[in-house]
mmCIF file of the N, C-alpha and C atoms, coordinates in Angstrom:
data_MODEL
# 
_entry.id   MODEL 
# 
loop_
_atom_site.group_PDB 
_atom_site.id 
_atom_site.type_symbol 
_atom_site.label_atom_id 
_atom_site.label_alt_id 
_atom_site.label_comp_id 
_atom_site.label_asym_id 
_atom_site.label_entity_id 
_atom_site.label_seq_id 
_atom_site.pdbx_PDB_ins_code 
_atom_site.Cartn_x 
_atom_site.Cartn_y 
_atom_site.Cartn_z 
_atom_site.occupancy 
_atom_site.B_iso_or_equiv 
_atom_site.pdbx_formal_charge 
_atom_site.auth_seq_id 
_atom_site.auth_comp_id 
_atom_site.auth_asym_id 
_atom_site.auth_atom_id 
_atom_site.pdbx_PDB_model_num 
ATOM 1   N N  . MET A 1 1  ? -19.975 -53.398 -2.652  1.00 0.00 ? 1  MET A N  1 
ATOM 2   C CA . MET A 1 1  ? -20.760 -54.553 -3.214  1.00 0.00 ? 1  MET A CA 1 
ATOM 3   C C  . MET A 1 1  ? -23.009 -53.993 -3.030  1.00 0.00 ? 1  MET A C  1 
ATOM 4   N N  . THR A 1 2  ? -23.395 -53.476 -4.046  1.00 0.00 ? 2  THR A N  1 
ATOM 5   C CA . THR A 1 2  ? -24.973 -53.499 -3.020  1.00 0.00 ? 2  THR A CA 1 
ATOM 6   C C  . THR A 1 2  ? -26.179 -54.501 -3.928  1.00 0.00 ? 2  THR A C  1 
ATOM 7   N N  . ILE A 1 3  ? -27.167 -54.852 -3.009  1.00 0.00 ? 3  ILE A N  1 
ATOM 8   C CA . ILE A 1 3  ? -27.955 -55.792 -3.496  1.00 0.00 ? 3  ILE A CA 1 
ATOM 9   C C  . ILE A 1 3  ? -28.560 -55.474 -4.362  1.00 0.00 ? 3  ILE A C  1 
ATOM 10  N N  . SER A 1 4  ? -29.136 -56.605 -5.432  1.00 0.00 ? 4  SER A N  1 
ATOM 11  C CA . SER A 1 4  ? -29.897 -56.351 -6.923  1.00 0.00 ? 4  SER A CA 1 
ATOM 12  C C  . SER A 1 4  ? -30.400 -57.782 -6.667  1.00 0.00 ? 4  SER A C  1 
ATOM 13  N N  . LYS A 1 5  ? -31.433 -57.528 -7.574  1.00 0.00 ? 5  LYS A N  1 
ATOM 14  C CA . LYS A 1 5  ? -32.787 -58.439 -7.598  1.00 0.00 ? 5  LYS A CA 1 
ATOM 15  C C  . LYS A 1 5  ? -32.060 -59.286 -8.413  1.00 0.00 ? 5  LYS A C  1 
ATOM 16  N N  . GLY A 1 6  ? -32.356 -60.891 -7.979  1.00 0.00 ? 6  GLY A N  1 
ATOM 17  C CA . GLY A 1 6  ? -32.261 -61.815 -8.532  1.00 0.00 ? 6  GLY A CA 1 
ATOM 18  C C  . GLY A 1 6  ? -31.687 -62.614 -8.054  1.00 0.00 ? 6  GLY A C  1 
ATOM 19  N N  . LYS A 1 7  ? -31.079 -64.301 -8.200  1.00 0.00 ? 7  LYS A N  1 
ATOM 20  C CA . LYS A 1 7  ? -30.183 -64.963 -7.927  1.00 0.00 ? 7  LYS A CA 1 
ATOM 21  C C  . LYS A 1 7  ? -28.713 -65.094 -8.706  1.00 0.00 ? 7  LYS A C  1 
ATOM 22  N N  . GLY A 1 8  ? -29.023 -64.515 -9.723  1.00 0.00 ? 8  GLY A N  1 
ATOM 23  C CA . GLY A 1 8  ? -27.511 -63.947 -10.811 1.00 0.00 ? 8  GLY A CA 1 
ATOM 24  C C  . GLY A 1 8  ? -26.902 -63.803 -9.771  1.00 0.00 ? 8  GLY A C  1 
ATOM 25  N N  . ASN A 1 9  ? -26.321 -61.927 -9.223  1.00 0.00 ? 9  ASN A N  1 
ATOM 26  C CA . ASN A 1 9  ? -25.647 -61.283 -8.793  1.00 0.00 ? 9  ASN A CA 1 
ATOM 27  C C  . ASN A 1 9  ? -25.598 -62.164 -7.459  1.00 0.00 ? 9  ASN A C  1 
ATOM 28  N N  . ASP A 1 10 ? -26.027 -63.343 -6.462  1.00 0.00 ? 10 ASP A N  1 
ATOM 29  C CA . ASP A 1 10 ? -25.518 -63.848 -5.289  1.00 0.00 ? 10 ASP A CA 1 
ATOM 30  C C  . ASP A 1 10 ? -24.529 -64.186 -5.422  1.00 0.00 ? 10 ASP A C  1 
ATOM 31  N N  . LEU A 1 11 ? -23.425 -64.947 -6.467  1.00 0.00 ? 11 LEU A N  1 
ATOM 32  C CA . LEU A 1 11 ? -22.387 -65.304 -6.135  1.00 0.00 ? 11 LEU A CA 1 
ATOM 33  C C  . LEU A 1 11 ? -21.059 -64.338 -6.004  1.00 0.00 ? 11 LEU A C  1 
ATOM 34  N N  . GLY A 1 12 ? -21.948 -63.219 -7.039  1.00 0.00 ? 12 GLY A N  1 
ATOM 35  C CA . GLY A 1 12 ? -20.983 -62.120 -6.245  1.00 0.00 ? 12 GLY A CA 1 
ATOM 36  C C  . GLY A 1 12 ? -20.604 -61.716 -5.469  1.00 0.00 ? 12 GLY A C  1 
ATOM 37  N N  . ILE A 1 13 ? -21.599 -61.279 -4.646  1.00 0.00 ? 13 ILE A N  1 
ATOM 38  C CA . ILE A 1 13 ? -22.193 -61.074 -3.692  1.00 0.00 ? 13 ILE A CA 1 
ATOM 39  C C  . ILE A 1 13 ? -21.409 -61.495 -2.528  1.00 0.00 ? 13 ILE A C  1 
ATOM 40  N N  . ALA A 1 14 ? -21.588 -62.800 -2.958  1.00 0.00 ? 14 ALA A N  1 
ATOM 41  C CA . ALA A 1 14 ? -20.943 -64.100 -1.666  1.00 0.00 ? 14 ALA A CA 1 
ATOM 42  C C  . ALA A 1 14 ? -19.381 -64.419 -1.474  1.00 0.00 ? 14 ALA A C  1 
ATOM 43  N N  . GLU A 1 15 ? -18.996 -63.707 -2.712  1.00 0.00 ? 15 GLU A N  1 
ATOM 44  C CA . GLU A 1 15 ? -17.047 -64.269 -3.266  1.00 0.00 ? 15 GLU A CA 1 
ATOM 45  C C  . GLU A 1 15 ? -16.345 -62.611 -2.162  1.00 0.00 ? 15 GLU A C  1 
ATOM 46  N N  . ALA A 1 16 ? -17.986 -61.686 -2.200  1.00 0.00 ? 16 ALA A N  1 
ATOM 47  C CA . ALA A 1 16 ? -17.141 -59.956 -1.857  1.00 0.00 ? 16 ALA A CA 1 
ATOM 48  C C  . ALA A 1 16 ? -16.906 -60.464 -0.467  1.00 0.00 ? 16 ALA A C  1 
ATOM 49  N N  . MET A 1 17 ? -18.421 -60.881 0.040   1.00 0.00 ? 17 MET A N  1 
ATOM 50  C CA . MET A 1 17 ? -19.033 -60.638 1.576   1.00 0.00 ? 17 MET A CA 1 
ATOM 51  C C  . MET A 1 17 ? -17.844 -62.028 1.921   1.00 0.00 ? 17 MET A C  1 
ATOM 52  N N  . LYS A 1 18 ? -17.187 -62.693 1.479   1.00 0.00 ? 18 LYS A N  1 
ATOM 53  C CA . LYS A 1 18 ? -16.912 -64.095 2.684   1.00 0.00 ? 18 LYS A CA 1 
ATOM 54  C C  . LYS A 1 18 ? -15.091 -63.084 2.151   1.00 0.00 ? 18 LYS A C  1 
ATOM 55  N N  . THR A 1 19 ? -14.624 -62.139 0.747   1.00 0.00 ? 19 THR A N  1 
ATOM 56  C CA . THR A 1 19 ? -13.573 -62.151 1.118   1.00 0.00 ? 19 THR A CA 1 
ATOM 57  C C  . THR A 1 19 ? -12.901 -61.202 2.101   1.00 0.00 ? 19 THR A C  1 
ATOM 58  N N  . LYS A 1 20 ? -13.794 -60.054 2.179   1.00 0.00 ? 20 LYS A N  1 
ATOM 59  C CA . LYS A 1 20 ? -14.192 -59.289 2.718   1.00 0.00 ? 20 LYS A CA 1 
ATOM 60  C C  . LYS A 1 20 ? -14.275 -58.700 4.726   1.00 0.00 ? 20 LYS A C  1 
ATOM 61  N N  . TYR A 1 21 ? -14.885 -60.263 5.221   1.00 0.00 ? 21 TYR A N  1 
ATOM 62  C CA . TYR A 1 21 ? -15.182 -60.331 6.873   1.00 0.00 ? 21 TYR A CA 1 
ATOM 63  C C  . TYR A 1 21 ? -14.060 -61.679 6.353   1.00 0.00 ? 21 TYR A C  1 
ATOM 64  N N  . LYS A 1 22 ? -13.531 -62.501 5.971   1.00 0.00 ? 22 LYS A N  1 
ATOM 65  C CA . LYS A 1 22 ? -13.072 -63.513 5.762   1.00 0.00 ? 22 LYS A CA 1 
ATOM 66  C C  . LYS A 1 22 ? -14.455 -65.146 6.589   1.00 0.00 ? 22 LYS A C  1 
ATOM 67  N N  . LEU A 1 23 ? -15.645 -64.373 6.045   1.00 0.00 ? 23 LEU A N  1 
ATOM 68  C CA . LEU A 1 23 ? -16.749 -65.790 6.587   1.00 0.00 ? 23 LEU A CA 1 
ATOM 69  C C  . LEU A 1 23 ? -16.154 -67.493 6.108   1.00 0.00 ? 23 LEU A C  1 
ATOM 70  N N  . GLU A 1 24 ? -16.883 -68.028 7.574   1.00 0.00 ? 24 GLU A N  1 
ATOM 71  C CA . GLU A 1 24 ? -16.384 -69.454 7.131   1.00 0.00 ? 24 GLU A CA 1 
ATOM 72  C C  . GLU A 1 24 ? -17.611 -70.161 7.527   1.00 0.00 ? 24 GLU A C  1 
ATOM 73  N N  . LYS A 1 25 ? -17.850 -71.049 6.027   1.00 0.00 ? 25 LYS A N  1 
ATOM 74  C CA . LYS A 1 25 ? -19.425 -71.252 5.538   1.00 0.00 ? 25 LYS A CA 1 
ATOM 75  C C  . LYS A 1 25 ? -19.319 -72.905 6.722   1.00 0.00 ? 25 LYS A C  1 
ATOM 76  N N  . LYS A 1 26 ? -20.052 -72.624 7.384   1.00 0.00 ? 26 LYS A N  1 
ATOM 77  C CA . LYS A 1 26 ? -21.006 -73.532 8.260   1.00 0.00 ? 26 LYS A CA 1 
ATOM 78  C C  . LYS A 1 26 ? -22.336 -74.194 6.915   1.00 0.00 ? 26 LYS A C  1 
ATOM 79  N N  . LYS A 1 27 ? -23.289 -75.560 7.770   1.00 0.00 ? 27 LYS A N  1 
ATOM 80  C CA . LYS A 1 27 ? -23.816 -76.227 7.286   1.00 0.00 ? 27 LYS A CA 1 
ATOM 81  C C  . LYS A 1 27 ? -25.064 -75.788 6.193   1.00 0.00 ? 27 LYS A C  1 
ATOM 82  N N  . ARG A 1 28 ? -25.684 -74.229 7.279   1.00 0.00 ? 28 ARG A N  1 
ATOM 83  C CA . ARG A 1 28 ? -27.296 -73.630 6.148   1.00 0.00 ? 28 ARG A CA 1 
ATOM 84  C C  . ARG A 1 28 ? -26.576 -71.829 6.072   1.00 0.00 ? 28 ARG A C  1 
ATOM 85  N N  . GLY A 1 29 ? -24.970 -71.965 6.079   1.00 0.00 ? 29 GLY A N  1 
ATOM 86  C CA . GLY A 1 29 ? -25.035 -69.780 5.912   1.00 0.00 ? 29 GLY A CA 1 
ATOM 87  C C  . GLY A 1 29 ? -23.683 -70.220 5.543   1.00 0.00 ? 29 GLY A C  1 
ATOM 88  N N  . TYR A 1 30 ? -22.672 -69.225 6.478   1.00 0.00 ? 30 TYR A N  1 
ATOM 89  C CA . TYR A 1 30 ? -21.639 -68.317 7.187   1.00 0.00 ? 30 TYR A CA 1 
ATOM 90  C C  . TYR A 1 30 ? -22.030 -68.186 8.426   1.00 0.00 ? 30 TYR A C  1 
ATOM 91  N N  . ALA A 1 31 ? -20.775 -68.437 9.099   1.00 0.00 ? 31 ALA A N  1 
ATOM 92  C CA . ALA A 1 31 ? -20.537 -68.062 10.711  1.00 0.00 ? 31 ALA A CA 1 
ATOM 93  C C  . ALA A 1 31 ? -20.390 -66.613 10.781  1.00 0.00 ? 31 ALA A C  1 
ATOM 94  N N  . ILE A 1 32 ? -20.940 -65.249 12.132  1.00 0.00 ? 32 ILE A N  1 
ATOM 95  C CA . ILE A 1 32 ? -21.341 -64.507 11.614  1.00 0.00 ? 32 ILE A CA 1 
ATOM 96  C C  . ILE A 1 32 ? -19.894 -64.239 12.363  1.00 0.00 ? 32 ILE A C  1 
ATOM 97  N N  . SER A 1 33 ? -19.525 -64.556 13.355  1.00 0.00 ? 33 SER A N  1 
ATOM 98  C CA . SER A 1 33 ? -18.336 -63.892 14.505  1.00 0.00 ? 33 SER A CA 1 
ATOM 99  C C  . SER A 1 33 ? -16.771 -63.502 14.212  1.00 0.00 ? 33 SER A C  1 
ATOM 100 N N  . ASN A 1 34 ? -16.794 -63.791 12.505  1.00 0.00 ? 34 ASN A N  1 
ATOM 101 C CA . ASN A 1 34 ? -15.236 -64.087 12.073  1.00 0.00 ? 34 ASN A CA 1 
ATOM 102 C C  . ASN A 1 34 ? -16.080 -61.755 12.173  1.00 0.00 ? 34 ASN A C  1 
ATOM 103 N N  . ILE A 1 35 ? -16.703 -61.614 11.714  1.00 0.00 ? 35 ILE A N  1 
ATOM 104 C CA . ILE A 1 35 ? -17.022 -59.611 11.805  1.00 0.00 ? 35 ILE A CA 1 
ATOM 105 C C  . ILE A 1 35 ? -16.451 -58.944 12.785  1.00 0.00 ? 35 ILE A C  1 
ATOM 106 N N  . LYS A 1 36 ? -15.694 -58.468 12.418  1.00 0.00 ? 36 LYS A N  1 
ATOM 107 C CA . LYS A 1 36 ? -14.829 -57.821 13.565  1.00 0.00 ? 36 LYS A CA 1 
ATOM 108 C C  . LYS A 1 36 ? -15.908 -55.822 13.860  1.00 0.00 ? 36 LYS A C  1 
ATOM 109 N N  . ASP A 1 37 ? -16.216 -55.738 12.646  1.00 0.00 ? 37 ASP A N  1 
ATOM 110 C CA . ASP A 1 37 ? -16.820 -54.683 12.696  1.00 0.00 ? 37 ASP A CA 1 
ATOM 111 C C  . ASP A 1 37 ? -17.935 -54.613 13.672  1.00 0.00 ? 37 ASP A C  1 
ATOM 112 N N  . LYS A 1 38 ? -17.773 -53.883 14.695  1.00 0.00 ? 38 LYS A N  1 
ATOM 113 C CA . LYS A 1 38 ? -18.600 -53.871 15.637  1.00 0.00 ? 38 LYS A CA 1 
ATOM 114 C C  . LYS A 1 38 ? -19.891 -53.445 15.085  1.00 0.00 ? 38 LYS A C  1 
ATOM 115 N N  . ALA A 1 39 ? -20.311 -52.301 14.206  1.00 0.00 ? 39 ALA A N  1 
ATOM 116 C CA . ALA A 1 39 ? -21.563 -51.758 13.271  1.00 0.00 ? 39 ALA A CA 1 
ATOM 117 C C  . ALA A 1 39 ? -21.796 -53.757 12.882  1.00 0.00 ? 39 ALA A C  1 
ATOM 118 N N  . ASP A 1 40 ? -21.268 -53.233 11.445  1.00 0.00 ? 40 ASP A N  1 
ATOM 119 C CA . ASP A 1 40 ? -21.701 -54.085 10.965  1.00 0.00 ? 40 ASP A CA 1 
ATOM 120 C C  . ASP A 1 40 ? -22.655 -55.476 11.835  1.00 0.00 ? 40 ASP A C  1 
ATOM 121 N N  . HIS A 1 41 ? -21.582 -56.203 12.043  1.00 0.00 ? 41 HIS A N  1 
ATOM 122 C CA . HIS A 1 41 ? -21.996 -57.753 13.577  1.00 0.00 ? 41 HIS A CA 1 
ATOM 123 C C  . HIS A 1 41 ? -23.182 -57.303 13.695  1.00 0.00 ? 41 HIS A C  1 
ATOM 124 N N  . ILE A 1 42 ? -23.357 -56.565 14.725  1.00 0.00 ? 42 ILE A N  1 
ATOM 125 C CA . ILE A 1 42 ? -24.719 -56.001 14.732  1.00 0.00 ? 42 ILE A CA 1 
ATOM 126 C C  . ILE A 1 42 ? -25.391 -56.120 14.334  1.00 0.00 ? 42 ILE A C  1 
ATOM 127 N N  . ALA A 1 43 ? -25.711 -54.896 13.046  1.00 0.00 ? 43 ALA A N  1 
ATOM 128 C CA . ALA A 1 43 ? -26.304 -54.527 11.974  1.00 0.00 ? 43 ALA A CA 1 
ATOM 129 C C  . ALA A 1 43 ? -27.263 -56.556 11.260  1.00 0.00 ? 43 ALA A C  1 
ATOM 130 N N  . THR A 1 44 ? -26.424 -57.235 11.089  1.00 0.00 ? 44 THR A N  1 
ATOM 131 C CA . THR A 1 44 ? -25.728 -58.223 11.172  1.00 0.00 ? 44 THR A CA 1 
ATOM 132 C C  . THR A 1 44 ? -26.414 -59.171 11.380  1.00 0.00 ? 44 THR A C  1 
ATOM 133 N N  . GLN A 1 45 ? -26.397 -59.171 13.407  1.00 0.00 ? 45 GLN A N  1 
ATOM 134 C CA . GLN A 1 45 ? -26.911 -59.554 14.489  1.00 0.00 ? 45 GLN A CA 1 
ATOM 135 C C  . GLN A 1 45 ? -28.683 -59.305 14.372  1.00 0.00 ? 45 GLN A C  1 
ATOM 136 N N  . ILE A 1 46 ? -29.046 -57.870 13.780  1.00 0.00 ? 46 ILE A N  1 
ATOM 137 C CA . ILE A 1 46 ? -30.485 -57.912 14.027  1.00 0.00 ? 46 ILE A CA 1 
ATOM 138 C C  . ILE A 1 46 ? -31.516 -58.508 12.729  1.00 0.00 ? 46 ILE A C  1 
ATOM 139 N N  . LEU A 1 47 ? -30.880 -58.115 11.649  1.00 0.00 ? 47 LEU A N  1 
ATOM 140 C CA . LEU A 1 47 ? -31.445 -58.656 10.387  1.00 0.00 ? 47 LEU A CA 1 
ATOM 141 C C  . LEU A 1 47 ? -31.449 -60.650 10.554  1.00 0.00 ? 47 LEU A C  1 
ATOM 142 N N  . ALA A 1 48 ? -30.335 -60.948 10.725  1.00 0.00 ? 48 ALA A N  1 
ATOM 143 C CA . ALA A 1 48 ? -30.799 -62.278 11.040  1.00 0.00 ? 48 ALA A CA 1 
ATOM 144 C C  . ALA A 1 48 ? -31.585 -62.827 12.192  1.00 0.00 ? 48 ALA A C  1 
ATOM 145 N N  . GLY A 1 49 ? -32.014 -62.271 13.040  1.00 0.00 ? 49 GLY A N  1 
ATOM 146 C CA . GLY A 1 49 ? -32.284 -62.677 14.343  1.00 0.00 ? 49 GLY A CA 1 
ATOM 147 C C  . GLY A 1 49 ? -34.127 -61.944 14.480  1.00 0.00 ? 49 GLY A C  1 
ATOM 148 N N  . LYS A 1 50 ? -33.851 -60.918 13.624  1.00 0.00 ? 50 LYS A N  1 
ATOM 149 C CA . LYS A 1 50 ? -35.715 -60.250 13.806  1.00 0.00 ? 50 LYS A CA 1 
ATOM 150 C C  . LYS A 1 50 ? -36.189 -60.500 12.786  1.00 0.00 ? 50 LYS A C  1 
ATOM 151 N N  . VAL A 1 51 ? -35.095 -59.448 11.769  1.00 0.00 ? 51 VAL A N  1 
ATOM 152 C CA . VAL A 1 51 ? -36.579 -59.563 9.649   1.00 0.00 ? 51 VAL A CA 1 
ATOM 153 C C  . VAL A 1 51 ? -36.032 -61.022 9.350   1.00 0.00 ? 51 VAL A C  1 
ATOM 154 N N  . MET A 1 52 ? -34.819 -61.311 8.914   1.00 0.00 ? 52 MET A N  1 
ATOM 155 C CA . MET A 1 52 ? -35.229 -62.337 9.053   1.00 0.00 ? 52 MET A CA 1 
ATOM 156 C C  . MET A 1 52 ? -35.597 -63.864 8.975   1.00 0.00 ? 52 MET A C  1 
ATOM 157 N N  . ARG A 1 53 ? -36.712 -64.039 9.158   1.00 0.00 ? 53 ARG A N  1 
ATOM 158 C CA . ARG A 1 53 ? -36.714 -65.543 9.983   1.00 0.00 ? 53 ARG A CA 1 
ATOM 159 C C  . ARG A 1 53 ? -36.746 -66.822 9.808   1.00 0.00 ? 53 ARG A C  1 
ATOM 160 N N  . LYS A 1 54 ? -35.272 -66.629 8.535   1.00 0.00 ? 54 LYS A N  1 
ATOM 161 C CA . LYS A 1 54 ? -35.044 -68.275 8.164   1.00 0.00 ? 54 LYS A CA 1 
ATOM 162 C C  . LYS A 1 54 ? -33.628 -68.818 8.774   1.00 0.00 ? 54 LYS A C  1 
ATOM 163 N N  . CYS A 1 55 ? -32.909 -66.855 8.705   1.00 0.00 ? 55 CYS A N  1 
ATOM 164 C CA . CYS A 1 55 ? -31.841 -67.266 9.156   1.00 0.00 ? 55 CYS A CA 1 
ATOM 165 C C  . CYS A 1 55 ? -31.381 -67.429 10.410  1.00 0.00 ? 55 CYS A C  1 
ATOM 166 N N  . ARG A 1 56 ? -30.141 -68.037 11.110  1.00 0.00 ? 56 ARG A N  1 
ATOM 167 C CA . ARG A 1 56 ? -30.052 -68.836 12.198  1.00 0.00 ? 56 ARG A CA 1 
ATOM 168 C C  . ARG A 1 56 ? -29.102 -67.708 12.797  1.00 0.00 ? 56 ARG A C  1 
ATOM 169 N N  . ALA A 1 57 ? -29.144 -67.115 14.054  1.00 0.00 ? 57 ALA A N  1 
ATOM 170 C CA . ALA A 1 57 ? -28.555 -66.307 14.825  1.00 0.00 ? 57 ALA A CA 1 
ATOM 171 C C  . ALA A 1 57 ? -26.743 -66.032 14.356  1.00 0.00 ? 57 ALA A C  1 
ATOM 172 N N  . ASP A 1 58 ? -26.251 -66.909 13.957  1.00 0.00 ? 58 ASP A N  1 
ATOM 173 C CA . ASP A 1 58 ? -24.989 -67.370 13.793  1.00 0.00 ? 58 ASP A CA 1 
ATOM 174 C C  . ASP A 1 58 ? -24.871 -68.099 12.918  1.00 0.00 ? 58 ASP A C  1 
ATOM 175 N N  . GLU A 1 59 ? -25.739 -67.861 11.604  1.00 0.00 ? 59 GLU A N  1 
ATOM 176 C CA . GLU A 1 59 ? -24.943 -68.799 10.686  1.00 0.00 ? 59 GLU A CA 1 
ATOM 177 C C  . GLU A 1 59 ? -26.414 -68.227 9.122   1.00 0.00 ? 59 GLU A C  1 
ATOM 178 N N  . ILE A 1 60 ? -26.328 -66.955 8.688   1.00 0.00 ? 60 ILE A N  1 
ATOM 179 C CA . ILE A 1 60 ? -26.876 -66.619 7.310   1.00 0.00 ? 60 ILE A CA 1 
ATOM 180 C C  . ILE A 1 60 ? -26.137 -66.678 6.292   1.00 0.00 ? 60 ILE A C  1 
ATOM 181 N N  . PRO A 1 61 ? -27.173 -66.096 5.172   1.00 0.00 ? 61 PRO A N  1 
ATOM 182 C CA . PRO A 1 61 ? -26.710 -65.489 3.512   1.00 0.00 ? 61 PRO A CA 1 
ATOM 183 C C  . PRO A 1 61 ? -25.669 -65.248 3.612   1.00 0.00 ? 61 PRO A C  1 
ATOM 184 N N  . ALA A 1 62 ? -24.557 -64.769 2.598   1.00 0.00 ? 62 ALA A N  1 
ATOM 185 C CA . ALA A 1 62 ? -23.888 -63.803 2.450   1.00 0.00 ? 62 ALA A CA 1 
ATOM 186 C C  . ALA A 1 62 ? -24.340 -62.799 2.237   1.00 0.00 ? 62 ALA A C  1 
ATOM 187 N N  . PRO A 1 63 ? -25.305 -63.038 1.344   1.00 0.00 ? 63 PRO A N  1 
ATOM 188 C CA . PRO A 1 63 ? -26.089 -61.425 0.580   1.00 0.00 ? 63 PRO A CA 1 
ATOM 189 C C  . PRO A 1 63 ? -26.923 -61.137 2.324   1.00 0.00 ? 63 PRO A C  1 
ATOM 190 N N  . VAL A 1 64 ? -27.198 -60.965 3.048   1.00 0.00 ? 64 VAL A N  1 
ATOM 191 C CA . VAL A 1 64 ? -27.635 -60.914 4.243   1.00 0.00 ? 64 VAL A CA 1 
ATOM 192 C C  . VAL A 1 64 ? -26.485 -59.993 5.315   1.00 0.00 ? 64 VAL A C  1 
ATOM 193 N N  . VAL A 1 65 ? -25.255 -60.177 4.651   1.00 0.00 ? 65 VAL A N  1 
ATOM 194 C CA . VAL A 1 65 ? -24.304 -59.579 5.194   1.00 0.00 ? 65 VAL A CA 1 
ATOM 195 C C  . VAL A 1 65 ? -24.106 -58.753 4.673   1.00 0.00 ? 65 VAL A C  1 
ATOM 196 N N  . ALA A 1 66 ? -24.518 -58.774 3.406   1.00 0.00 ? 66 ALA A N  1 
ATOM 197 C CA . ALA A 1 66 ? -23.598 -57.465 2.339   1.00 0.00 ? 66 ALA A CA 1 
ATOM 198 C C  . ALA A 1 66 ? -25.225 -56.082 2.434   1.00 0.00 ? 66 ALA A C  1 
ATOM 199 N N  . LEU A 1 67 ? -26.386 -56.977 2.886   1.00 0.00 ? 67 LEU A N  1 
ATOM 200 C CA . LEU A 1 67 ? -27.498 -56.048 3.122   1.00 0.00 ? 67 LEU A CA 1 
ATOM 201 C C  . LEU A 1 67 ? -27.266 -54.805 4.630   1.00 0.00 ? 67 LEU A C  1 
ATOM 202 N N  . ALA A 1 68 ? -26.428 -56.329 5.636   1.00 0.00 ? 68 ALA A N  1 
ATOM 203 C CA . ALA A 1 68 ? -26.705 -55.849 6.760   1.00 0.00 ? 68 ALA A CA 1 
ATOM 204 C C  . ALA A 1 68 ? -25.849 -54.825 6.462   1.00 0.00 ? 68 ALA A C  1 
ATOM 205 N N  . GLN A 1 69 ? -24.042 -54.093 5.725   1.00 0.00 ? 69 GLN A N  1 
ATOM 206 C CA . GLN A 1 69 ? -23.087 -53.979 5.272   1.00 0.00 ? 69 GLN A CA 1 
ATOM 207 C C  . GLN A 1 69 ? -23.960 -52.230 5.344   1.00 0.00 ? 69 GLN A C  1 
ATOM 208 N N  . GLN A 1 70 ? -24.516 -52.412 4.536   1.00 0.00 ? 70 GLN A N  1 
ATOM 209 C CA . GLN A 1 70 ? -25.719 -50.904 3.883   1.00 0.00 ? 70 GLN A CA 1 
ATOM 210 C C  . GLN A 1 70 ? -26.694 -50.359 4.834   1.00 0.00 ? 70 GLN A C  1 
ATOM 211 N N  . CYS A 1 71 ? -26.511 -51.292 5.639   1.00 0.00 ? 71 CYS A N  1 
ATOM 212 C CA . CYS A 1 71 ? -27.813 -50.661 6.572   1.00 0.00 ? 71 CYS A CA 1 
ATOM 213 C C  . CYS A 1 71 ? -26.854 -49.973 8.231   1.00 0.00 ? 71 CYS A C  1 
ATOM 214 N N  . ALA A 1 72 ? -25.356 -50.941 7.999   1.00 0.00 ? 72 ALA A N  1 
ATOM 215 C CA . ALA A 1 72 ? -24.563 -49.688 9.004   1.00 0.00 ? 72 ALA A CA 1 
ATOM 216 C C  . ALA A 1 72 ? -24.194 -48.621 8.850   1.00 0.00 ? 72 ALA A C  1 
ATOM 217 N N  . GLU A 1 73 ? -23.889 -48.409 6.818   1.00 0.00 ? 73 GLU A N  1 
ATOM 218 C CA . GLU A 1 73 ? -23.717 -47.411 6.431   1.00 0.00 ? 73 GLU A CA 1 
ATOM 219 C C  . GLU A 1 73 ? -24.699 -45.885 6.051   1.00 0.00 ? 73 GLU A C  1 
ATOM 220 N N  . GLY A 1 74 ? -26.292 -47.065 6.526   1.00 0.00 ? 74 GLY A N  1 
ATOM 221 C CA . GLY A 1 74 ? -27.269 -45.876 7.113   1.00 0.00 ? 74 GLY A CA 1 
ATOM 222 C C  . GLY A 1 74 ? -27.683 -45.711 5.097   1.00 0.00 ? 74 GLY A C  1 
ATOM 223 N N  . VAL A 1 75 ? -27.219 -46.746 4.590   1.00 0.00 ? 75 VAL A N  1 
ATOM 224 C CA . VAL A 1 75 ? -28.310 -46.835 3.338   1.00 0.00 ? 75 VAL A CA 1 
ATOM 225 C C  . VAL A 1 75 ? -29.481 -47.518 3.639   1.00 0.00 ? 75 VAL A C  1 
ATOM 226 N N  . GLN A 1 76 ? -30.759 -46.512 2.779   1.00 0.00 ? 76 GLN A N  1 
ATOM 227 C CA . GLN A 1 76 ? -32.119 -46.828 3.382   1.00 0.00 ? 76 GLN A CA 1 
ATOM 228 C C  . GLN A 1 76 ? -32.422 -47.873 2.579   1.00 0.00 ? 76 GLN A C  1 
ATOM 229 N N  . PHE A 1 77 ? -33.688 -49.072 2.991   1.00 0.00 ? 77 PHE A N  1 
ATOM 230 C CA . PHE A 1 77 ? -34.334 -49.698 1.914   1.00 0.00 ? 77 PHE A CA 1 
ATOM 231 C C  . PHE A 1 77 ? -35.385 -49.048 2.194   1.00 0.00 ? 77 PHE A C  1 
ATOM 232 N N  . ASN A 1 78 ? -36.571 -49.039 1.070   1.00 0.00 ? 78 ASN A N  1 
ATOM 233 C CA . ASN A 1 78 ? -38.351 -48.395 1.380   1.00 0.00 ? 78 ASN A CA 1 
ATOM 234 C C  . ASN A 1 78 ? -38.612 -50.203 0.598   1.00 0.00 ? 78 ASN A C  1 
# 
């Protein structure tokens, strides 16, 4: 699942990430504690804590998980 522009595809990304990582819904996002792949988990924590200032370290929007997955796989963004 690639990150796309616009909010129209956010629901599809969220559903794909919830299914793949069994994300648990919290108040402000999804808990990342269920992500078992170490590279995806670390990439998600880095994006949540350092890059995405509005995210909490343990609760993030599902599209951030998708972005972290792509970063862990080596996809580069400019």
